[in-house]
PAROLUM-554117 format. One record per atom (N, C-alpha, C): residue number from 1; z, x, y; atom name. Coordinates in steps of 0.1 Angstrom, whole numbers, plus 5000, padded with zeros to 4 digits. Last residue first. Example, Ala and Ser with C-alpha at 12.3 -4.5 7.8 and 13.67 -1.06 7.14 Angstrom:
BEGIN
{resi 2 z 5071 x 5128 y 4978 name N}
{resi 2 z 5071 x 5137 y 4989 name CA}
{resi 2 z 5079 x 5129 y 5000 name C}
{resi 1 z 5078 x 5132 y 4943 name N}
{resi 1 z 5078 x 5123 y 4955 name CA}
{resi 1 z 5078 x 5132 y 4967 name C}
% end
This chain:
BEGIN
{resi 188 z 4914 x 5093 y 4836 name N}
{resi 188 z 4926 x 5087 y 4831 name CA}
{resi 188 z 4937 x 5094 y 4836 name C}
{resi 187 z 4880 x 5086 y 4844 name N}
{resi 187 z 4892 x 5093 y 4848 name CA}
{resi 187 z 4904 x 5086 y 4842 name C}
{resi 186 z 4856 x 5074 y 4840 name N}
{resi 186 z 4863 x 5080 y 4828 name CA}
{resi 186 z 4876 x 5087 y 4831 name C}
{resi 185 z 4849 x 5064 y 4866 name N}
{resi 185 z 4848 x 5056 y 4854 name CA}
{resi 185 z 4856 x 5062 y 4842 name C}
{resi 184 z 4850 x 5081 y 4888 name N}
{resi 184 z 4861 x 5073 y 4886 name CA}
{resi 184 z 4861 x 5065 y 4872 name C}
{resi 183 z 4827 x 5096 y 4894 name N}
{resi 183 z 4840 x 5103 y 4891 name CA}
{resi 183 z 4851 x 5094 y 4887 name C}
{resi 182 z 4808 x 5078 y 4899 name N}
{resi 182 z 4806 x 5085 y 4887 name CA}
{resi 182 z 4819 x 5094 y 4884 name C}
{resi 181 z 4812 x 5066 y 4924 name N}
{resi 181 z 4818 x 5060 y 4913 name CA}
{resi 181 z 4817 x 5068 y 4900 name C}
{resi 180 z 4821 x 5090 y 4951 name N}
{resi 180 z 4812 x 5082 y 4943 name CA}
{resi 180 z 4818 x 5077 y 4930 name C}
{resi 179 z 4833 x 5103 y 4971 name N}
{resi 179 z 4830 x 5111 y 4959 name CA}
{resi 179 z 4821 x 5103 y 4950 name C}
{resi 178 z 4837 x 5083 y 4989 name N}
{resi 178 z 4826 x 5093 y 4992 name CA}
{resi 178 z 4823 x 5101 y 4980 name C}
{resi 177 z 4859 x 5071 y 4977 name N}
{resi 177 z 4846 x 5063 y 4979 name CA}
{resi 177 z 4834 x 5073 y 4981 name C}
{resi 176 z 4878 x 5090 y 4979 name N}
{resi 176 z 4873 x 5086 y 4966 name CA}
{resi 176 z 4860 x 5078 y 4967 name C}
{resi 175 z 4880 x 5092 y 5007 name N}
{resi 175 z 4876 x 5103 y 5000 name CA}
{resi 175 z 4871 x 5099 y 4986 name C}
{resi 174 z 4889 x 5066 y 5012 name N}
{resi 174 z 4876 x 5070 y 5018 name CA}
{resi 174 z 4871 x 5082 y 5010 name C}
{resi 173 z 4914 x 5067 y 4999 name N}
{resi 173 z 4904 x 5057 y 4995 name CA}
{resi 173 z 4890 x 5061 y 5000 name C}
{resi 172 z 4927 x 5086 y 5015 name N}
{resi 172 z 4924 x 5089 y 5001 name CA}
{resi 172 z 4914 x 5080 y 4995 name C}
{resi 171 z 4928 x 5072 y 5039 name N}
{resi 171 z 4920 x 5084 y 5039 name CA}
{resi 171 z 4917 x 5088 y 5024 name C}
{resi 170 z 4945 x 5050 y 5031 name N}
{resi 170 z 4931 x 5048 y 5036 name CA}
{resi 170 z 4922 x 5060 y 5035 name C}
{resi 169 z 4968 x 5065 y 5025 name N}
{resi 169 z 4961 x 5057 y 5015 name CA}
{resi 169 z 4947 x 5054 y 5019 name C}
{resi 168 z 4974 x 5075 y 5051 name N}
{resi 168 z 4971 x 5085 y 5040 name CA}
{resi 168 z 4964 x 5077 y 5028 name C}
{resi 167 z 4979 x 5051 y 5064 name N}
{resi 167 z 4968 x 5060 y 5068 name CA}
{resi 167 z 4964 x 5070 y 5058 name C}
{resi 166 z 5002 x 5043 y 5050 name N}
{resi 166 z 4990 x 5034 y 5050 name CA}
{resi 166 z 4978 x 5043 y 5054 name C}
{resi 165 z 5019 x 5063 y 5058 name N}
{resi 165 z 5016 x 5061 y 5044 name CA}
{resi 165 z 5004 x 5053 y 5042 name C}
{resi 164 z 5020 x 5059 y 5086 name N}
{resi 164 z 5016 x 5071 y 5081 name CA}
{resi 164 z 5011 x 5070 y 5066 name C}
{resi 163 z 5031 x 5033 y 5086 name N}
{resi 163 z 5018 x 5035 y 5093 name CA}
{resi 163 z 5012 x 5048 y 5087 name C}
{resi 162 z 5056 x 5038 y 5074 name N}
{resi 162 z 5047 x 5029 y 5068 name CA}
{resi 162 z 5033 x 5031 y 5073 name C}
{resi 161 z 5068 x 5054 y 5093 name N}
{resi 161 z 5063 x 5060 y 5081 name CA}
{resi 161 z 5054 x 5051 y 5073 name C}
{resi 160 z 5057 x 5044 y 5126 name N}
{resi 160 z 5067 x 5046 y 5116 name CA}
{resi 160 z 5061 x 5052 y 5103 name C}
{resi 159 z 5051 x 5049 y 5162 name N}
{resi 159 z 5048 x 5043 y 5149 name CA}
{resi 159 z 5060 x 5046 y 5139 name C}
{resi 158 z 5042 x 5047 y 5195 name N}
{resi 158 z 5053 x 5050 y 5186 name CA}
{resi 158 z 5050 x 5042 y 5173 name C}
{resi 157 z 5016 x 5063 y 5215 name N}
{resi 157 z 5023 x 5052 y 5209 name CA}
{resi 157 z 5034 x 5057 y 5200 name C}
{resi 156 z 5012 x 5083 y 5237 name N}
{resi 156 z 5002 x 5074 y 5232 name CA}
{resi 156 z 5008 x 5061 y 5225 name C}
{resi 155 z 5026 x 5104 y 5245 name N}
{resi 155 z 5028 x 5091 y 5253 name CA}
{resi 155 z 5018 x 5081 y 5248 name C}
{resi 154 z 5034 x 5117 y 5214 name N}
{resi 154 z 5032 x 5119 y 5228 name CA}
{resi 154 z 5035 x 5107 y 5236 name C}
{resi 153 z 5043 x 5096 y 5193 name N}
{resi 153 z 5031 x 5105 y 5193 name CA}
{resi 153 z 5028 x 5107 y 5208 name C}
{resi 152 z 5073 x 5090 y 5178 name N}
{resi 152 z 5066 x 5090 y 5191 name CA}
{resi 152 z 5055 x 5101 y 5191 name C}
{resi 151 z 5084 x 5071 y 5153 name N}
{resi 151 z 5077 x 5084 y 5155 name CA}
{resi 151 z 5068 x 5083 y 5167 name C}
{resi 150 z 5096 x 5046 y 5152 name N}
{resi 150 z 5104 x 5057 y 5157 name CA}
{resi 150 z 5097 x 5071 y 5158 name C}
{resi 149 z 5098 x 5010 y 5149 name N}
{resi 149 z 5090 x 5023 y 5150 name CA}
{resi 149 z 5099 x 5034 y 5156 name C}
{resi 148 z 5101 x 4980 y 5133 name N}
{resi 148 z 5108 x 4992 y 5137 name CA}
{resi 148 z 5100 x 5004 y 5137 name C}
{resi 147 z 5084 x 4951 y 5143 name N}
{resi 147 z 5084 x 4963 y 5134 name CA}
{resi 147 z 5092 x 4974 y 5141 name C}
{resi 146 z 5099 x 4920 y 5148 name N}
{resi 146 z 5093 x 4932 y 5154 name CA}
{resi 146 z 5095 x 4944 y 5144 name C}
{resi 145 z 5093 x 4888 y 5133 name N}
{resi 145 z 5101 x 4900 y 5135 name CA}
{resi 145 z 5093 x 4911 y 5141 name C}
{resi 144 z 5084 x 4864 y 5127 name N}
{resi 144 z 5081 x 4868 y 5141 name CA}
{resi 144 z 5088 x 4881 y 5144 name C}
{resi 143 z 5092 x 4857 y 5102 name N}
{resi 143 z 5078 x 4856 y 5105 name CA}
{resi 143 z 5074 x 4861 y 5119 name C}
{resi 142 z 5124 x 4849 y 5115 name N}
{resi 142 z 5115 x 4850 y 5103 name CA}
{resi 142 z 5100 x 4848 y 5107 name C}
{resi 141 z 5131 x 4867 y 5145 name N}
{resi 141 z 5132 x 4857 y 5136 name CA}
{resi 141 z 5122 x 4858 y 5125 name C}
{resi 140 z 5130 x 4890 y 5163 name N}
{resi 140 z 5138 x 4879 y 5167 name CA}
{resi 140 z 5139 x 4867 y 5156 name C}
{resi 139 z 5147 x 4909 y 5136 name N}
{resi 139 z 5148 x 4900 y 5148 name CA}
{resi 139 z 5134 x 4901 y 5156 name C}
{resi 138 z 5132 x 4910 y 5103 name N}
{resi 138 z 5138 x 4916 y 5115 name CA}
{resi 138 z 5138 x 4906 y 5127 name C}
{resi 137 z 5118 x 4898 y 5082 name N}
{resi 137 z 5132 x 4898 y 5082 name CA}
{resi 137 z 5139 x 4903 y 5095 name C}
{resi 136 z 5089 x 4898 y 5085 name N}
{resi 136 z 5096 x 4887 y 5079 name CA}
{resi 136 z 5111 x 4886 y 5082 name C}
{resi 135 z 5084 x 4922 y 5097 name N}
{resi 135 z 5079 x 4910 y 5104 name CA}
{resi 135 z 5086 x 4898 y 5098 name C}
{resi 134 z 5095 x 4940 y 5078 name N}
{resi 134 z 5100 x 4939 y 5092 name CA}
{resi 134 z 5096 x 4926 y 5099 name C}
{resi 133 z 5078 x 4934 y 5056 name N}
{resi 133 z 5092 x 4932 y 5055 name CA}
{resi 133 z 5099 x 4931 y 5069 name C}
{resi 132 z 5054 x 4945 y 5066 name N}
{resi 132 z 5055 x 4930 y 5064 name CA}
{resi 132 z 5070 x 4926 y 5063 name C}
{resi 131 z 5058 x 4972 y 5065 name N}
{resi 131 z 5058 x 4966 y 5079 name CA}
{resi 131 z 5059 x 4950 y 5077 name C}
{resi 130 z 5058 x 4974 y 5037 name N}
{resi 130 z 5069 x 4980 y 5045 name CA}
{resi 130 z 5070 x 4973 y 5059 name C}
{resi 129 z 5034 x 4964 y 5029 name N}
{resi 129 z 5046 x 4956 y 5026 name CA}
{resi 129 z 5058 x 4961 y 5034 name C}
{resi 128 z 5017 x 4984 y 5039 name N}
{resi 128 z 5015 x 4970 y 5044 name CA}
{resi 128 z 5028 x 4962 y 5041 name C}
{resi 127 z 5026 x 5006 y 5024 name N}
{resi 127 z 5026 x 5006 y 5039 name CA}
{resi 127 z 5026 x 4992 y 5045 name C}
{resi 126 z 5020 x 4997 y 4998 name N}
{resi 126 z 5033 x 5000 y 5002 name CA}
{resi 126 z 5035 x 5000 y 5017 name C}
{resi 125 z 4991 x 4995 y 5000 name N}
{resi 125 z 5000 x 4983 y 4997 name CA}
{resi 125 z 5014 x 4985 y 5001 name C}
{resi 124 z 4984 x 5021 y 5004 name N}
{resi 124 z 4981 x 5011 y 5014 name CA}
{resi 124 z 4990 x 4999 y 5013 name C}
{resi 123 z 4995 x 5033 y 4980 name N}
{resi 123 z 4999 x 5037 y 4994 name CA}
{resi 123 z 4996 x 5027 y 5004 name C}
{resi 122 z 4981 x 5018 y 4960 name N}
{resi 122 z 4995 x 5018 y 4961 name CA}
{resi 122 z 5001 x 5022 y 4975 name C}
{resi 121 z 4955 x 5027 y 4965 name N}
{resi 121 z 4958 x 5012 y 4967 name CA}
{resi 121 z 4973 x 5011 y 4968 name C}
{resi 120 z 4958 x 5054 y 4959 name N}
{resi 120 z 4953 x 5050 y 4972 name CA}
{resi 120 z 4957 x 5035 y 4975 name C}
{resi 119 z 4966 x 5052 y 4932 name N}
{resi 119 z 4975 x 5058 y 4941 name CA}
{resi 119 z 4971 x 5054 y 4956 name C}
{resi 118 z 4943 x 5040 y 4921 name N}
{resi 118 z 4956 x 5033 y 4919 name CA}
{resi 118 z 4966 x 5039 y 4930 name C}
{resi 117 z 4924 x 5059 y 4925 name N}
{resi 117 z 4923 x 5046 y 4933 name CA}
{resi 117 z 4936 x 5039 y 4932 name C}
{resi 116 z 4933 x 5078 y 4907 name N}
{resi 116 z 4932 x 5081 y 4921 name CA}
{resi 116 z 4932 x 5068 y 4930 name C}
{resi 115 z 4930 x 5064 y 4883 name N}
{resi 115 z 4944 x 5068 y 4887 name CA}
{resi 115 z 4944 x 5071 y 4902 name C}
{resi 114 z 4905 x 5038 y 4886 name N}
{resi 114 z 4910 x 5052 y 4883 name CA}
{resi 114 z 4924 x 5054 y 4887 name C}
{resi 113 z 4899 x 5013 y 4894 name N}
{resi 113 z 4890 x 5019 y 4885 name CA}
{resi 113 z 4895 x 5033 y 4880 name C}
{resi 112 z 4921 x 4985 y 4897 name N}
{resi 112 z 4919 x 4999 y 4901 name CA}
{resi 112 z 4910 x 5006 y 4890 name C}
{resi 111 z 4928 x 4959 y 4894 name N}
{resi 111 z 4914 x 4963 y 4891 name CA}
{resi 111 z 4911 x 4977 y 4895 name C}
{resi 110 z 4954 x 4955 y 4903 name N}
{resi 110 z 4951 x 4952 y 4889 name CA}
{resi 110 z 4937 x 4956 y 4884 name C}
{resi 109 z 4951 x 4962 y 4929 name N}
{resi 109 z 4958 x 4971 y 4920 name CA}
{resi 109 z 4956 x 4968 y 4906 name C}
{resi 108 z 4939 x 4940 y 4940 name N}
{resi 108 z 4931 x 4952 y 4939 name CA}
{resi 108 z 4938 x 4962 y 4929 name C}
{resi 107 z 4961 x 4923 y 4939 name N}
{resi 107 z 4949 x 4920 y 4931 name CA}
{resi 107 z 4941 x 4932 y 4929 name C}
{resi 106 z 4976 x 4936 y 4958 name N}
{resi 106 z 4982 x 4933 y 4945 name CA}
{resi 106 z 4970 x 4931 y 4935 name C}
{resi 105 z 4959 x 4933 y 4980 name N}
{resi 105 z 4962 x 4947 y 4975 name CA}
{resi 105 z 4968 x 4946 y 4961 name C}
{resi 104 z 4961 x 4906 y 4985 name N}
{resi 104 z 4948 x 4912 y 4981 name CA}
{resi 104 z 4950 x 4925 y 4975 name C}
{resi 103 z 4988 x 4905 y 4992 name N}
{resi 103 z 4983 x 4898 y 4980 name CA}
{resi 103 z 4970 x 4903 y 4975 name C}
{resi 102 z 4987 x 4920 y 5016 name N}
{resi 102 z 4995 x 4924 y 5005 name CA}
{resi 102 z 4992 x 4917 y 4992 name C}
{resi 101 z 4970 x 4904 y 5031 name N}
{resi 101 z 4965 x 4917 y 5027 name CA}
{resi 101 z 4974 x 4922 y 5016 name C}
{resi 100 z 4986 x 4881 y 5035 name N}
{resi 100 z 4973 x 4880 y 5028 name CA}
{resi 100 z 4968 x 4894 y 5023 name C}
{resi 99 z 5006 x 4894 y 5050 name N}
{resi 99 z 5010 x 4887 y 5037 name CA}
{resi 99 z 4997 x 4886 y 5029 name C}
{resi 98 z 4992 x 4902 y 5073 name N}
{resi 98 z 4999 x 4912 y 5064 name CA}
{resi 98 z 5002 x 4906 y 5051 name C}
{resi 97 z 4984 x 4877 y 5083 name N}
{resi 97 z 4974 x 4887 y 5079 name CA}
{resi 97 z 4980 x 4897 y 5069 name C}
{resi 96 z 5010 x 4866 y 5089 name N}
{resi 96 z 5001 x 4860 y 5079 name CA}
{resi 96 z 4990 x 4869 y 5074 name C}
{resi 95 z 5018 x 4885 y 5108 name N}
{resi 95 z 5026 x 4883 y 5096 name CA}
{resi 95 z 5017 x 4876 y 5085 name C}
{resi 94 z 4999 x 4880 y 5128 name N}
{resi 94 z 4999 x 4893 y 5121 name CA}
{resi 94 z 5007 x 4893 y 5108 name C}
{resi 93 z 5007 x 4855 y 5135 name N}
{resi 93 z 4994 x 4857 y 5129 name CA}
{resi 93 z 4993 x 4870 y 5122 name C}
{resi 92 z 5032 x 4860 y 5146 name N}
{resi 92 z 5032 x 4851 y 5135 name CA}
{resi 92 z 5018 x 4853 y 5128 name C}
{resi 91 z 5025 x 4876 y 5169 name N}
{resi 91 z 5033 x 4882 y 5157 name CA}
{resi 91 z 5032 x 4874 y 5145 name C}
{resi 90 z 5009 x 4876 y 5192 name N}
{resi 90 z 5005 x 4869 y 5180 name CA}
{resi 90 z 5012 x 4874 y 5167 name C}
{resi 89 z 5014 x 4892 y 5213 name N}
{resi 89 z 5016 x 4878 y 5215 name CA}
{resi 89 z 5013 x 4870 y 5203 name C}
{resi 88 z 5005 x 4917 y 5204 name N}
{resi 88 z 5020 x 4915 y 5205 name CA}
{resi 88 z 5023 x 4900 y 5208 name C}
{resi 87 z 4980 x 4928 y 5200 name N}
{resi 87 z 4984 x 4915 y 5194 name CA}
{resi 87 z 4998 x 4912 y 5195 name C}
{resi 86 z 4990 x 4962 y 5202 name N}
{resi 86 z 4979 x 4952 y 5202 name CA}
{resi 86 z 4984 x 4940 y 5195 name C}
{resi 85 z 5009 x 4983 y 5203 name N}
{resi 85 z 5013 x 4969 y 5206 name CA}
{resi 85 z 5002 x 4959 y 5208 name C}
{resi 84 z 4998 x 5005 y 5191 name N}
{resi 84 z 4998 x 5004 y 5206 name CA}
{resi 84 z 5001 x 4990 y 5211 name C}
{resi 83 z 4993 x 4987 y 5162 name N}
{resi 83 z 4993 x 5000 y 5168 name CA}
{resi 83 z 4991 x 4998 y 5183 name C}
{resi 82 z 5005 x 4954 y 5167 name N}
{resi 82 z 5001 x 4964 y 5158 name CA}
{resi 82 z 5001 x 4978 y 5166 name C}
{resi 81 z 5036 x 4938 y 5179 name N}
{resi 81 z 5021 x 4938 y 5176 name CA}
{resi 81 z 5018 x 4949 y 5165 name C}
{resi 80 z 5062 x 4942 y 5184 name N}
{resi 80 z 5058 x 4928 y 5180 name CA}
{resi 80 z 5043 x 4928 y 5175 name C}
{resi 79 z 5082 x 4969 y 5178 name N}
{resi 79 z 5069 x 4965 y 5181 name CA}
{resi 79 z 5065 x 4951 y 5176 name C}
{resi 78 z 5107 x 4988 y 5191 name N}
{resi 78 z 5105 x 4976 y 5183 name CA}
{resi 78 z 5092 x 4970 y 5188 name C}
{resi 77 z 5118 x 5022 y 5188 name N}
{resi 77 z 5111 x 5011 y 5195 name CA}
{resi 77 z 5109 x 4999 y 5185 name C}
{resi 76 z 5134 x 5053 y 5192 name N}
{resi 76 z 5134 x 5040 y 5186 name CA}
{resi 76 z 5126 x 5030 y 5195 name C}
{resi 75 z 5119 x 5084 y 5187 name N}
{resi 75 z 5124 x 5075 y 5197 name CA}
{resi 75 z 5123 x 5061 y 5191 name C}
{resi 74 z 5111 x 5117 y 5182 name N}
{resi 74 z 5118 x 5106 y 5176 name CA}
{resi 74 z 5123 x 5097 y 5187 name C}
{resi 73 z 5078 x 5133 y 5186 name N}
{resi 73 z 5093 x 5131 y 5188 name CA}
{resi 73 z 5098 x 5119 y 5181 name C}
{resi 72 z 5051 x 5153 y 5195 name N}
{resi 72 z 5057 x 5144 y 5185 name CA}
{resi 72 z 5072 x 5144 y 5187 name C}
{resi 71 z 5044 x 5165 y 5220 name N}
{resi 71 z 5034 x 5160 y 5211 name CA}
{resi 71 z 5039 x 5150 y 5200 name C}
{resi 70 z 5061 x 5179 y 5235 name N}
{resi 70 z 5058 x 5165 y 5239 name CA}
{resi 70 z 5049 x 5158 y 5230 name C}
{resi 69 z 5075 x 5197 y 5208 name N}
{resi 69 z 5073 x 5196 y 5222 name CA}
{resi 69 z 5071 x 5181 y 5226 name C}
{resi 68 z 5080 x 5184 y 5181 name N}
{resi 68 z 5069 x 5193 y 5185 name CA}
{resi 68 z 5066 x 5192 y 5199 name C}
{resi 67 z 5103 x 5169 y 5185 name N}
{resi 67 z 5101 x 5176 y 5173 name CA}
{resi 67 z 5091 x 5187 y 5175 name C}
{resi 66 z 5126 x 5155 y 5209 name N}
{resi 66 z 5114 x 5162 y 5206 name CA}
{resi 66 z 5114 x 5170 y 5193 name C}
{resi 65 z 5139 x 5124 y 5211 name N}
{resi 65 z 5142 x 5137 y 5205 name CA}
{resi 65 z 5129 x 5145 y 5202 name C}
{resi 64 z 5144 x 5103 y 5238 name N}
{resi 64 z 5134 x 5109 y 5228 name CA}
{resi 64 z 5139 x 5122 y 5224 name C}
{resi 63 z 5162 x 5075 y 5247 name N}
{resi 63 z 5161 x 5089 y 5246 name CA}
{resi 63 z 5151 x 5093 y 5235 name C}
{resi 62 z 5161 x 5047 y 5245 name N}
{resi 62 z 5161 x 5053 y 5258 name CA}
{resi 62 z 5158 x 5068 y 5258 name C}
{resi 61 z 5165 x 5037 y 5220 name N}
{resi 61 z 5153 x 5033 y 5227 name CA}
{resi 61 z 5151 x 5041 y 5240 name C}
{resi 60 z 5178 x 5061 y 5197 name N}
{resi 60 z 5180 x 5053 y 5208 name CA}
{resi 60 z 5166 x 5049 y 5214 name C}
{resi 59 z 5189 x 5066 y 5162 name N}
{resi 59 z 5181 x 5068 y 5174 name CA}
{resi 59 z 5183 x 5058 y 5185 name C}
{resi 58 z 5206 x 5060 y 5140 name N}
{resi 58 z 5207 x 5073 y 5147 name CA}
{resi 58 z 5200 x 5074 y 5160 name C}
{resi 57 z 5201 x 5035 y 5129 name N}
{resi 57 z 5215 x 5040 y 5129 name CA}
{resi 57 z 5216 x 5052 y 5139 name C}
{resi 56 z 5174 x 5032 y 5129 name N}
{resi 56 z 5182 x 5022 y 5136 name CA}
{resi 56 z 5196 x 5027 y 5138 name C}
{resi 55 z 5167 x 5054 y 5113 name N}
{resi 55 z 5163 x 5054 y 5127 name CA}
{resi 55 z 5171 x 5044 y 5135 name C}
{resi 54 z 5177 x 5045 y 5089 name N}
{resi 54 z 5182 x 5057 y 5095 name CA}
{resi 54 z 5179 x 5058 y 5110 name C}
{resi 53 z 5160 x 5023 y 5085 name N}
{resi 53 z 5175 x 5021 y 5085 name CA}
{resi 53 z 5181 x 5033 y 5092 name C}
{resi 52 z 5135 x 5036 y 5084 name N}
{resi 52 z 5138 x 5027 y 5094 name CA}
{resi 52 z 5153 x 5024 y 5096 name C}
{resi 51 z 5138 x 5051 y 5060 name N}
{resi 51 z 5136 x 5058 y 5073 name CA}
{resi 51 z 5139 x 5049 y 5085 name C}
{resi 50 z 5140 x 5030 y 5042 name N}
{resi 50 z 5151 x 5039 y 5043 name CA}
{resi 50 z 5150 x 5047 y 5057 name C}
{resi 49 z 5115 x 5018 y 5044 name N}
{resi 49 z 5127 x 5010 y 5048 name CA}
{resi 49 z 5139 x 5019 y 5050 name C}
{resi 48 z 5099 x 5040 y 5035 name N}
{resi 48 z 5097 x 5034 y 5048 name CA}
{resi 48 z 5110 x 5027 y 5053 name C}
{resi 47 z 5108 x 5045 y 5009 name N}
{resi 47 z 5108 x 5056 y 5019 name CA}
{resi 47 z 5107 x 5050 y 5033 name C}
{resi 46 z 5104 x 5019 y 4998 name N}
{resi 46 z 5117 x 5025 y 4998 name CA}
{resi 46 z 5118 x 5036 y 5009 name C}
{resi 45 z 5076 x 5018 y 5000 name N}
{resi 45 z 5084 x 5008 y 5007 name CA}
{resi 45 z 5099 x 5013 y 5008 name C}
{resi 44 z 5068 x 5039 y 4984 name N}
{resi 44 z 5064 x 5039 y 4998 name CA}
{resi 44 z 5073 x 5029 y 5006 name C}
{resi 43 z 5077 x 5031 y 4959 name N}
{resi 43 z 5082 x 5043 y 4965 name CA}
{resi 43 z 5080 x 5043 y 4980 name C}
{resi 42 z 5061 x 5008 y 4956 name N}
{resi 42 z 5076 x 5007 y 4956 name CA}
{resi 42 z 5082 x 5019 y 4963 name C}
{resi 41 z 5036 x 5020 y 4955 name N}
{resi 41 z 5039 x 5011 y 4965 name CA}
{resi 41 z 5054 x 5009 y 4967 name C}
{resi 40 z 5039 x 5036 y 4931 name N}
{resi 40 z 5036 x 5043 y 4944 name CA}
{resi 40 z 5039 x 5033 y 4956 name C}
{resi 39 z 5043 x 5016 y 4913 name N}
{resi 39 z 5053 x 5026 y 4915 name CA}
{resi 39 z 5051 x 5033 y 4928 name C}
{resi 38 z 5019 x 5001 y 4914 name N}
{resi 38 z 5032 x 4995 y 4917 name CA}
{resi 38 z 5043 x 5005 y 4920 name C}
{resi 37 z 5001 x 5021 y 4906 name N}
{resi 37 z 5000 x 5015 y 4919 name CA}
{resi 37 z 5013 x 5009 y 4923 name C}
{resi 36 z 5011 x 5024 y 4879 name N}
{resi 36 z 5011 x 5035 y 4889 name CA}
{resi 36 z 5010 x 5030 y 4903 name C}
{resi 35 z 5005 x 4999 y 4869 name N}
{resi 35 z 5019 x 5003 y 4870 name CA}
{resi 35 z 5020 x 5015 y 4879 name C}
{resi 34 z 4977 x 5001 y 4870 name N}
{resi 34 z 4984 x 4990 y 4878 name CA}
{resi 34 z 4998 x 4994 y 4880 name C}
{resi 33 z 4973 x 5022 y 4852 name N}
{resi 33 z 4969 x 5023 y 4866 name CA}
{resi 33 z 4975 x 5013 y 4875 name C}
{resi 32 z 4982 x 5010 y 4828 name N}
{resi 32 z 4988 x 5022 y 4834 name CA}
{resi 32 z 4985 x 5024 y 4848 name C}
{resi 31 z 4964 x 4989 y 4827 name N}
{resi 31 z 4978 x 4986 y 4828 name CA}
{resi 31 z 4985 x 4998 y 4834 name C}
{resi 30 z 4940 x 5003 y 4822 name N}
{resi 30 z 4942 x 4995 y 4835 name CA}
{resi 30 z 4956 x 4992 y 4837 name C}
{resi 29 z 4946 x 5013 y 4797 name N}
{resi 29 z 4944 x 5022 y 4808 name CA}
{resi 29 z 4946 x 5015 y 4821 name C}
{resi 28 z 4948 x 4989 y 4782 name N}
{resi 28 z 4960 x 4998 y 4783 name CA}
{resi 28 z 4959 x 5008 y 4795 name C}
{resi 27 z 4921 x 4980 y 4785 name N}
{resi 27 z 4933 x 4972 y 4790 name CA}
{resi 27 z 4945 x 4980 y 4792 name C}
{resi 26 z 4907 x 5000 y 4772 name N}
{resi 26 z 4905 x 4998 y 4787 name CA}
{resi 26 z 4917 x 4990 y 4793 name C}
{resi 25 z 4917 x 4995 y 4746 name N}
{resi 25 z 4919 x 5008 y 4753 name CA}
{resi 25 z 4918 x 5007 y 4768 name C}
{resi 24 z 4906 x 4970 y 4742 name N}
{resi 24 z 4921 x 4972 y 4741 name CA}
{resi 24 z 4925 x 4985 y 4749 name C}
{resi 23 z 4879 x 4975 y 4743 name N}
{resi 23 z 4885 x 4966 y 4753 name CA}
{resi 23 z 4900 x 4968 y 4753 name C}
{resi 22 z 4876 x 4992 y 4721 name N}
{resi 22 z 4873 x 4997 y 4735 name CA}
{resi 22 z 4879 x 4988 y 4745 name C}
{resi 21 z 4882 x 4974 y 4701 name N}
{resi 21 z 4890 x 4986 y 4703 name CA}
{resi 21 z 4888 x 4992 y 4717 name C}
{resi 20 z 4861 x 4956 y 4704 name N}
{resi 20 z 4875 x 4951 y 4705 name CA}
{resi 20 z 4884 x 4963 y 4708 name C}
{resi 19 z 4839 x 4973 y 4698 name N}
{resi 19 z 4840 x 4966 y 4711 name CA}
{resi 19 z 4855 x 4962 y 4714 name C}
{resi 18 z 4844 x 4978 y 4672 name N}
{resi 18 z 4844 x 4989 y 4681 name CA}
{resi 18 z 4845 x 4984 y 4696 name C}
{resi 17 z 4843 x 4953 y 4661 name N}
{resi 17 z 4855 x 4960 y 4660 name CA}
{resi 17 z 4856 x 4972 y 4670 name C}
{resi 16 z 4816 x 4946 y 4666 name N}
{resi 16 z 4827 x 4938 y 4672 name CA}
{resi 16 z 4840 x 4946 y 4672 name C}
{resi 15 z 4802 x 4964 y 4651 name N}
{resi 15 z 4801 x 4966 y 4665 name CA}
{resi 15 z 4812 x 4958 y 4672 name C}
{resi 14 z 4821 x 4975 y 4622 name N}
{resi 14 z 4812 x 4966 y 4629 name CA}
{resi 14 z 4812 x 4969 y 4644 name C}
{resi 13 z 4839 x 4988 y 4606 name N}
{resi 13 z 4828 x 4995 y 4612 name CA}
{resi 13 z 4819 x 4987 y 4620 name C}
{resi 12 z 4858 x 4968 y 4598 name N}
{resi 12 z 4862 x 4979 y 4607 name CA}
{resi 12 z 4851 x 4987 y 4613 name C}
{resi 11 z 4846 x 4935 y 4602 name N}
{resi 11 z 4848 x 4946 y 4594 name CA}
{resi 11 z 4850 x 4958 y 4603 name C}
{resi 10 z 4864 x 4909 y 4619 name N}
{resi 10 z 4852 x 4918 y 4617 name CA}
{resi 10 z 4856 x 4930 y 4608 name C}
{resi 9 z 4879 x 4881 y 4602 name N}
{resi 9 z 4880 x 4893 y 4610 name CA}
{resi 9 z 4868 x 4902 y 4608 name C}
{resi 8 z 4862 x 4850 y 4598 name N}
{resi 8 z 4869 x 4861 y 4593 name CA}
{resi 8 z 4870 x 4872 y 4604 name C}
{resi 7 z 4846 x 4829 y 4605 name N}
{resi 7 z 4859 x 4828 y 4610 name CA}
{resi 7 z 4868 x 4840 y 4605 name C}
{resi 6 z 4818 x 4829 y 4600 name N}
{resi 6 z 4828 x 4824 y 4589 name CA}
{resi 6 z 4842 x 4825 y 4593 name C}
{resi 5 z 4805 x 4832 y 4625 name N}
{resi 5 z 4799 x 4825 y 4614 name CA}
{resi 5 z 4809 x 4820 y 4603 name C}
{resi 4 z 4820 x 4847 y 4643 name N}
{resi 4 z 4817 x 4833 y 4646 name CA}
{resi 4 z 4811 x 4825 y 4635 name C}
{resi 3 z 4847 x 4866 y 4633 name N}
{resi 3 z 4833 x 4864 y 4631 name CA}
{resi 3 z 4829 x 4850 y 4634 name C}
{resi 2 z 4871 x 4872 y 4658 name N}
{resi 2 z 4867 x 4867 y 4645 name CA}
{resi 2 z 4852 x 4866 y 4645 name C}
{resi 1 z 4894 x 4895 y 4672 name N}
{resi 1 z 4881 x 4889 y 4672 name CA}
{resi 1 z 4878 x 4883 y 4659 name C}
% end
């Protein structure tokens, strides 16, 4: 920063120097939180895509492997819609919404007010990108791909780890929101 009157640098004890130092410190903290959100999102995408590759290699659409009786099992499914196949006739629209959400979450990650929020945003972002990759790259075609699901919740629906990760991120975000802003401002 320079002194607007004479163009010189502010003296070390001036209010401008303190303000500049605080701004640099906040920028470094925000960068750390952004990188944390990116790392969490990348980890979530890797876990999701790895689990889907394993499901494609090992599971069948016809047979269910019970994990907790009839409550939870493993069964391969391909979902053109959202949870419980809602919107299955609008896969291209869901792809656009997921892409827009992913961009919005990228922007949100740059503005995370705390490490906790960075983790929450990263989880939601990673879950959204995990399913977006299926919609972009999986059959039947670009932007119309069906999401690979394999976690069978009784006879209700079949989901995947991206859905679970996204849900955990939303729950964490709700908890942070309910805690209030006074807990997020000074958290590092």
